[in-house]
C-alpha positions as a Markdown table, in Angstrom:
| # | Residue | x | y | z |
|---|---|---|---|---|
| 1 | Met | 50.3 | 46.2 | 89.2 |
| 2 | Val | 48.7 | 49.6 | 88.2 |
| 3 | Ala | 52.0 | 51.5 | 88.4 |
| 4 | Ala | 53.7 | 48.7 | 86.3 |
| 5 | Cys | 51.1 | 48.7 | 83.7 |
| 6 | Lys | 51.2 | 52.6 | 83.4 |
| 7 | Ala | 55.0 | 52.3 | 82.7 |
| 8 | Phe | 54.4 | 49.4 | 80.2 |
| 9 | Val | 51.7 | 51.3 | 78.3 |
| 10 | Ala | 53.8 | 54.6 | 78.1 |
| 11 | Val | 57.0 | 52.8 | 77.0 |
| 12 | Ser | 55.3 | 50.6 | 74.4 |
| 13 | Gly | 53.3 | 53.5 | 73.0 |
| 14 | Leu | 56.4 | 55.6 | 72.5 |
| 15 | Gly | 58.8 | 52.8 | 71.6 |
| 16 | Ser | 61.4 | 54.1 | 74.1 |
| 17 | Phe | 62.2 | 53.7 | 77.8 |
| 18 | Thr | 63.4 | 57.3 | 77.9 |
| 19 | Ala | 60.4 | 58.9 | 76.3 |
| 20 | Gly | 58.0 | 56.6 | 78.0 |
| 21 | Ala | 59.4 | 57.3 | 81.4 |
| 22 | Ala | 59.1 | 61.0 | 80.7 |
| 23 | Ala | 55.6 | 60.6 | 79.7 |
| 24 | Ala | 54.8 | 58.6 | 82.8 |
| 25 | Gln | 56.7 | 61.2 | 84.9 |
| 26 | Ile | 59.0 | 58.7 | 86.5 |
| 27 | Pro | 62.8 | 58.1 | 86.2 |
| 28 | Gln | 63.9 | 55.7 | 83.3 |
| 29 | Ser | 65.3 | 53.4 | 85.9 |
| 30 | Val | 62.0 | 53.1 | 87.8 |
| 31 | Ala | 60.1 | 52.4 | 84.5 |
| 32 | Ser | 62.7 | 49.7 | 83.6 |
| 33 | Arg | 62.3 | 48.1 | 87.1 |
| 34 | Arg | 58.5 | 48.2 | 87.1 |
| 35 | Ile | 58.2 | 46.6 | 83.6 |
| 36 | Ala | 60.8 | 43.9 | 84.6 |
| 37 | Ala | 58.7 | 43.1 | 87.6 |
| 38 | Leu | 55.6 | 42.8 | 85.5 |
| 39 | Glu | 57.4 | 40.4 | 83.2 |
| 40 | Arg | 58.6 | 38.3 | 86.1 |
| 41 | His | 54.9 | 38.3 | 87.4 |
| 42 | Phe | 53.6 | 37.1 | 84.0 |
| 43 | Gly | 56.5 | 34.7 | 83.3 |
| 44 | Ala | 57.1 | 36.2 | 79.8 |
| 45 | Arg | 58.8 | 39.2 | 78.2 |
| 46 | Leu | 56.7 | 42.1 | 77.2 |
| 47 | Leu | 59.3 | 44.2 | 75.3 |
| 48 | Glu | 62.3 | 43.5 | 73.3 |
| 49 | Arg | 65.0 | 46.0 | 74.4 |
| 50 | Thr | 67.8 | 47.6 | 72.4 |
| 51 | Ser | 70.0 | 50.6 | 73.4 |
| 52 | Arg | 67.5 | 53.0 | 71.9 |
| 53 | Thr | 64.2 | 51.3 | 71.4 |
| 54 | Ala | 61.7 | 49.1 | 73.1 |
| 55 | Ala | 59.4 | 46.9 | 70.8 |
| 56 | Leu | 56.5 | 44.8 | 71.7 |
| 57 | Thr | 56.9 | 41.1 | 71.7 |
| 58 | Ser | 53.9 | 38.9 | 70.6 |
| 59 | Phe | 53.1 | 38.3 | 74.3 |
| 60 | Gly | 53.3 | 42.0 | 74.8 |
| 61 | Arg | 50.9 | 42.8 | 72.1 |
| 62 | Glu | 48.4 | 40.3 | 73.6 |
| 63 | Met | 48.7 | 41.9 | 77.0 |
| 64 | Leu | 48.7 | 45.6 | 75.9 |
| 65 | Pro | 45.0 | 46.1 | 75.5 |
| 66 | Ser | 44.3 | 44.7 | 79.1 |
| 67 | Ala | 47.0 | 46.8 | 80.6 |
| 68 | Arg | 45.6 | 49.8 | 78.9 |
| 69 | Arg | 42.1 | 49.1 | 80.2 |
| 70 | Leu | 43.6 | 48.7 | 83.8 |
| 71 | Val | 45.3 | 52.0 | 83.6 |
| 72 | Glu | 42.2 | 53.8 | 82.2 |
| 73 | Ala | 40.1 | 52.2 | 85.0 |
| 74 | Ala | 42.6 | 53.3 | 87.6 |
| 75 | Glu | 42.5 | 56.9 | 86.2 |
| 76 | Ala | 38.7 | 56.8 | 86.2 |
| 77 | Leu | 38.7 | 55.7 | 89.9 |
| 78 | Asp | 41.1 | 58.5 | 90.8 |
| 79 | Leu | 38.8 | 61.0 | 89.1 |
| 80 | His | 35.7 | 59.6 | 90.8 |
| 81 | Ala | 37.5 | 59.8 | 94.1 |
| 82 | Glu | 38.5 | 63.4 | 93.6 |
| 83 | Arg | 34.9 | 64.3 | 92.7 |
| 84 | Ala | 33.6 | 62.5 | 95.8 |
| 85 | Arg | 36.0 | 64.5 | 97.9 |
| 86 | Gln | 34.7 | 67.8 | 96.4 |
| 87 | Arg | 31.0 | 66.9 | 96.7 |
| 88 | Pro | 29.4 | 69.4 | 99.1 |
| 89 | Phe | 28.6 | 68.3 | 102.5 |
| 90 | Arg | 25.0 | 69.6 | 103.1 |
| 91 | Leu | 24.5 | 70.2 | 106.8 |
| 92 | Ala | 21.2 | 71.4 | 108.3 |
| 93 | Leu | 21.8 | 74.1 | 111.0 |
| 94 | Pro | 19.5 | 76.0 | 113.3 |
| 95 | Ala | 18.1 | 79.0 | 111.4 |
| 96 | Ile | 19.2 | 81.2 | 114.4 |
| 97 | Cys | 22.8 | 80.6 | 113.7 |
| 98 | Gly | 24.5 | 84.0 | 112.8 |
| 99 | Pro | 26.4 | 84.6 | 109.5 |
| 100 | Val | 29.7 | 85.2 | 111.1 |
| 101 | Pro | 30.0 | 81.9 | 113.1 |
| 102 | Val | 28.5 | 80.0 | 110.1 |
| 103 | Ala | 31.2 | 81.5 | 107.8 |
| 104 | Arg | 33.9 | 80.5 | 110.3 |
| 105 | Leu | 32.5 | 77.0 | 110.3 |
| 106 | Ile | 32.6 | 76.8 | 106.6 |
| 107 | Ala | 36.3 | 78.0 | 106.6 |
| 108 | Asp | 37.3 | 75.5 | 109.3 |
| 109 | Cys | 35.6 | 72.7 | 107.3 |
| 110 | Arg | 37.5 | 73.7 | 104.2 |
| 111 | Gln | 40.8 | 73.3 | 106.2 |
| 112 | Ala | 39.8 | 69.7 | 106.8 |
| 113 | Asp | 38.9 | 69.2 | 103.1 |
| 114 | Val | 35.1 | 69.3 | 103.7 |
| 115 | Arg | 33.1 | 71.6 | 101.5 |
| 116 | Leu | 30.3 | 72.5 | 104.0 |
| 117 | Glu | 27.0 | 73.7 | 102.5 |
| 118 | Pro | 24.8 | 74.9 | 105.4 |
| 119 | Glu | 21.0 | 74.6 | 105.2 |
| 120 | Pro | 19.3 | 76.8 | 107.8 |
| 121 | Ala | 16.1 | 75.4 | 109.1 |
| 122 | Asp | 13.8 | 75.2 | 112.3 |
| 123 | Pro | 13.9 | 72.1 | 114.4 |
| 124 | Pro | 11.2 | 69.9 | 112.7 |
| 125 | Arg | 12.5 | 70.7 | 109.2 |
| 126 | Arg | 16.1 | 69.7 | 110.2 |
| 127 | Ala | 14.9 | 66.3 | 111.5 |
| 128 | Glu | 12.9 | 65.9 | 108.2 |
| 129 | Leu | 15.8 | 66.8 | 106.0 |
| 130 | Val | 18.1 | 64.2 | 107.5 |
| 131 | Arg | 15.3 | 61.6 | 107.5 |
| 132 | Thr | 14.6 | 62.2 | 103.7 |
| 133 | His | 18.4 | 62.3 | 102.9 |
| 134 | Glu | 18.1 | 65.9 | 101.5 |
| 135 | Val | 21.1 | 66.7 | 103.6 |
| 136 | Arg | 24.0 | 64.5 | 104.7 |
| 137 | Ala | 23.7 | 65.4 | 108.4 |
| 138 | Ala | 21.8 | 67.9 | 110.6 |
| 139 | Ile | 22.2 | 69.5 | 114.0 |
| 140 | Val | 19.1 | 68.3 | 115.7 |
| 141 | Ala | 17.5 | 69.4 | 119.0 |
| 142 | Val | 17.6 | 67.0 | 121.9 |
| 143 | Pro | 17.1 | 67.4 | 125.6 |
| 144 | Asp | 20.2 | 69.3 | 127.0 |
| 145 | Asp | 21.2 | 66.4 | 129.2 |
| 146 | Arg | 21.6 | 64.1 | 126.1 |
| 147 | Gly | 23.3 | 66.5 | 123.6 |
| 148 | Ala | 26.8 | 67.0 | 122.6 |
| 149 | Trp | 26.2 | 70.7 | 122.9 |
| 150 | Arg | 24.4 | 72.6 | 125.6 |
| 151 | Val | 23.2 | 76.2 | 125.3 |
| 152 | Pro | 21.8 | 77.9 | 128.5 |
| 153 | Leu | 18.6 | 79.9 | 128.1 |
| 154 | Gly | 17.4 | 83.0 | 129.9 |
| 155 | Leu | 15.1 | 86.0 | 129.3 |
| 156 | Ala | 16.1 | 89.1 | 127.4 |
| 157 | Asp | 14.4 | 92.5 | 127.1 |
| 158 | Ala | 15.0 | 95.7 | 125.2 |
| 159 | Thr | 15.2 | 98.2 | 128.0 |
| 160 | Gly | 16.8 | 96.7 | 131.1 |
| 161 | Ser | 20.4 | 96.7 | 132.2 |
| 162 | Asp | 20.1 | 94.6 | 135.4 |
| 163 | Arg | 22.3 | 91.4 | 135.1 |
| 164 | Thr | 20.8 | 89.7 | 138.2 |
| 165 | Pro | 18.5 | 86.6 | 137.5 |
| 166 | Ile | 14.9 | 87.5 | 136.7 |
| 167 | Tyr | 12.0 | 85.6 | 138.5 |
| 168 | Leu | 9.1 | 84.7 | 136.5 |
| 169 | Glu | 7.1 | 85.3 | 139.8 |
| 170 | Thr | 7.7 | 89.0 | 139.3 |
| 171 | Leu | 5.5 | 88.9 | 136.0 |
| 172 | Arg | 2.5 | 88.1 | 138.2 |
| 173 | Val | 0.5 | 91.3 | 138.6 |
| 174 | Leu | -2.8 | 91.1 | 140.4 |
| 175 | Arg | -4.1 | 94.5 | 139.4 |
| 176 | Leu | -3.1 | 96.5 | 136.3 |
| 177 | Ser | -3.2 | 100.2 | 136.2 |
| 178 | Glu | -4.8 | 102.0 | 133.3 |
| 179 | Gly | -2.9 | 101.3 | 130.0 |
| 180 | Gln | -0.6 | 98.7 | 131.7 |
| 181 | Arg | -0.2 | 95.3 | 130.0 |
| 182 | Arg | 0.9 | 92.1 | 131.6 |
| 183 | Arg | 4.5 | 91.3 | 130.5 |
| 184 | Arg | 4.8 | 88.2 | 128.3 |
| 185 | Val | 7.5 | 85.6 | 127.6 |
| 186 | Trp | 8.0 | 84.9 | 123.9 |
| 187 | Ile | 9.1 | 81.4 | 122.9 |
| 188 | Gln | 10.8 | 81.4 | 119.4 |
| 189 | Pro | 10.4 | 78.5 | 117.0 |
| 190 | Glu | 13.8 | 77.1 | 117.8 |
| 191 | Asp | 12.6 | 76.5 | 121.4 |
| 192 | Asp | 9.1 | 75.3 | 120.7 |
| 193 | Leu | 10.0 | 71.9 | 121.9 |
| 194 | Pro | 8.4 | 69.8 | 124.8 |
| 195 | His | 11.7 | 69.7 | 126.8 |
| 196 | Ile | 12.0 | 73.5 | 126.7 |
| 197 | Arg | 8.4 | 74.9 | 126.2 |
| 198 | Asp | 6.8 | 72.5 | 128.8 |
| 199 | Arg | 9.2 | 73.5 | 131.5 |
| 200 | Ile | 8.4 | 77.1 | 131.0 |
| 201 | Thr | 4.6 | 76.5 | 130.9 |
| 202 | Arg | 4.7 | 74.3 | 134.0 |
| 203 | Cys | 6.5 | 77.1 | 135.9 |
| 204 | Arg | 4.0 | 79.6 | 134.5 |
| 205 | Asp | 1.1 | 77.6 | 135.9 |
| 206 | Ala | 2.8 | 76.9 | 139.2 |
| 207 | Leu | 3.4 | 80.6 | 139.8 |
| 208 | Gly | -0.2 | 81.6 | 138.9 |
| 209 | Leu | 0.7 | 83.6 | 135.7 |
| 210 | Arg | -1.9 | 83.9 | 133.0 |
| 211 | Pro | -1.7 | 81.3 | 130.1 |
| 212 | Ala | -1.3 | 84.2 | 127.6 |
| 213 | Gln | 1.9 | 85.3 | 129.4 |
| 214 | Val | 3.8 | 82.6 | 127.7 |
| 215 | Val | 3.5 | 82.8 | 124.0 |
| 216 | Val | 4.9 | 80.7 | 121.1 |
| 217 | Ala | 5.9 | 83.1 | 118.3 |
| 218 | Arg | 5.4 | 82.2 | 114.7 |
| 219 | Ser | 8.9 | 83.5 | 114.0 |
| 220 | Leu | 11.9 | 85.0 | 115.7 |
| 221 | Val | 11.3 | 88.3 | 113.9 |
| 222 | Thr | 7.7 | 88.5 | 115.3 |
| 223 | Ala | 9.0 | 87.7 | 118.8 |
| 224 | Val | 11.8 | 90.3 | 118.7 |
| 225 | Ala | 9.4 | 93.0 | 117.3 |
| 226 | Glu | 7.1 | 92.5 | 120.3 |
| 227 | Val | 10.1 | 92.7 | 122.7 |
| 228 | Phe | 11.3 | 96.0 | 121.1 |
| 229 | Asp | 7.8 | 97.4 | 121.3 |
| 230 | Ser | 7.1 | 96.6 | 124.9 |
| 231 | Ala | 8.5 | 95.3 | 128.2 |
| 232 | Asp | 8.1 | 91.7 | 127.0 |
| 233 | Leu | 10.9 | 89.1 | 127.3 |
| 234 | Leu | 12.4 | 86.8 | 124.8 |
| 235 | Leu | 13.6 | 83.3 | 125.7 |
| 236 | Cys | 17.0 | 83.1 | 124.2 |
| 237 | Ser | 20.7 | 82.3 | 124.8 |
| 238 | Pro | 23.2 | 84.9 | 125.9 |
| 239 | Ala | 24.9 | 84.9 | 122.5 |
| 240 | Gln | 21.6 | 85.4 | 120.7 |
| 241 | Ala | 20.6 | 88.3 | 123.0 |
| 242 | Ala | 24.0 | 90.0 | 122.2 |
| 243 | Asp | 23.4 | 89.6 | 118.5 |
| 244 | Leu | 19.9 | 91.1 | 118.8 |
| 245 | Gly | 20.9 | 94.0 | 121.0 |
| 246 | Leu | 19.0 | 92.7 | 124.0 |
| 247 | His | 19.8 | 92.5 | 127.7 |
| 248 | Trp | 20.0 | 88.9 | 128.8 |
| 249 | Arg | 19.3 | 87.6 | 132.4 |
| 250 | Ala | 19.1 | 84.1 | 133.8 |
| 251 | Ile | 15.8 | 82.8 | 135.1 |
| 252 | Gly | 15.6 | 82.5 | 138.8 |
| 253 | Glu | 13.2 | 79.5 | 139.1 |
| 254 | Leu | 14.7 | 77.2 | 136.6 |
| 255 | Glu | 17.7 | 76.7 | 134.2 |
| 256 | Pro | 16.3 | 75.8 | 130.7 |
| 257 | Ala | 18.8 | 75.0 | 128.0 |
| 258 | Arg | 19.0 | 73.9 | 124.4 |
| 259 | Gly | 20.5 | 70.6 | 123.6 |
| 260 | Tyr | 22.0 | 69.7 | 120.3 |
| 261 | Asp | 23.5 | 66.6 | 118.6 |
| 262 | Ile | 24.3 | 65.4 | 115.1 |
| 263 | Ala | 22.0 | 63.1 | 113.1 |
| 264 | Ala | 23.1 | 61.7 | 109.8 |
| 265 | Gly | 21.9 | 59.0 | 107.3 |
| 266 | Leu | 25.3 | 57.4 | 107.5 |
| 267 | Pro | 27.2 | 57.1 | 110.8 |
| 268 | Glu | 30.5 | 58.0 | 109.1 |
| 269 | Asp | 29.0 | 61.4 | 108.0 |
| 270 | Ala | 28.0 | 62.2 | 111.6 |
| 271 | Glu | 31.4 | 61.2 | 112.9 |
| 272 | Arg | 33.2 | 63.2 | 110.1 |
| 273 | Ile | 31.4 | 66.5 | 110.8 |
| 274 | Arg | 31.7 | 65.9 | 114.6 |
| 275 | Ala | 35.4 | 65.4 | 114.4 |
| 276 | Val | 36.1 | 68.3 | 112.0 |
| 277 | Ala | 34.7 | 71.3 | 113.8 |
| 278 | Pro | 33.0 | 70.7 | 117.2 |
| 279 | Glu | 34.0 | 74.1 | 118.7 |
| 280 | Ser | 33.0 | 76.0 | 115.5 |
| 281 | Ile | 29.6 | 74.3 | 115.6 |
| 282 | Gly | 29.4 | 75.3 | 119.3 |
| 283 | Arg | 30.0 | 78.9 | 118.3 |
| 284 | Cys | 27.3 | 78.7 | 115.8 |
| 285 | Leu | 24.8 | 77.4 | 118.4 |
| 286 | Gly | 25.8 | 80.0 | 121.0 |
| 287 | Val | 27.6 | 77.6 | 123.5 |
| 288 | Pro | 29.5 | 79.7 | 126.1 |
| 289 | Asp | 33.1 | 79.6 | 125.1 |
| 290 | Ala | 32.2 | 77.0 | 122.4 |
| 291 | Val | 32.6 | 74.2 | 125.0 |
| 292 | Val | 31.4 | 70.8 | 123.8 |
| 293 | Ala | 29.1 | 69.3 | 126.5 |
| 294 | Asn | 30.6 | 65.8 | 126.6 |
| 295 | Glu | 34.0 | 67.2 | 127.1 |
| 296 | Arg | 33.2 | 69.4 | 130.1 |
| 297 | Ser | 34.3 | 68.1 | 133.5 |
């Protein structure tokens, strides 16, 4: 109906099948068939045809305004759809995601016709952004056994080179020599979550470490500065340690991990971003080899 009305409006406006078809960017034979089909549908002729001209019948003059409105509405709908496709897809990401993986994620989304607009934020803020619909979706922190992505955590320092697991028990020092300070484990804001933080503190207490030996930092920068300036350790992923120039080691007594999943105001938004770039999101989060958790055997 829309295509036929477009042909009818173009031909009637120019008074010629040849000129009207050219304006509608279709062959003349197609324009003729579409208008003929429209006339059969309405049961009356719209145009009087001669070898060179096409003039409106009285019925055609009555129908032309409605046909023109239909064509204009269809064009407006097409324009609205194009704008909707081009609307930025705001996605809340962990603030720890590096610029290079995020840039690759944006590029991958563009290939799928998604204009991604990342919004870096800490875990509570990401959950708030999706709850208040300030973003279309968010990568939210969840227990690692319930997430679509799993990122192993360990301890990293600035001076070591040993790659064997480090045991928290070795941080327990009964007597300190002069000028010696107890080594501390710094937990960054991204990991200040019960399913991560509480596992570390329970292990600390079971091993008899001092409460002050596990510290939640106000920011990642603060934590890294302390590690650079001492023998302290940062709880982080292998990828994050590499980005920071730190030496990463697994923890001997436990295997903490970050878990991530997608939350969105609309289920189709969550499914869209999940389907577009799961491996690219994994690289941003620091997943080893960007493997999606629910696809691992």
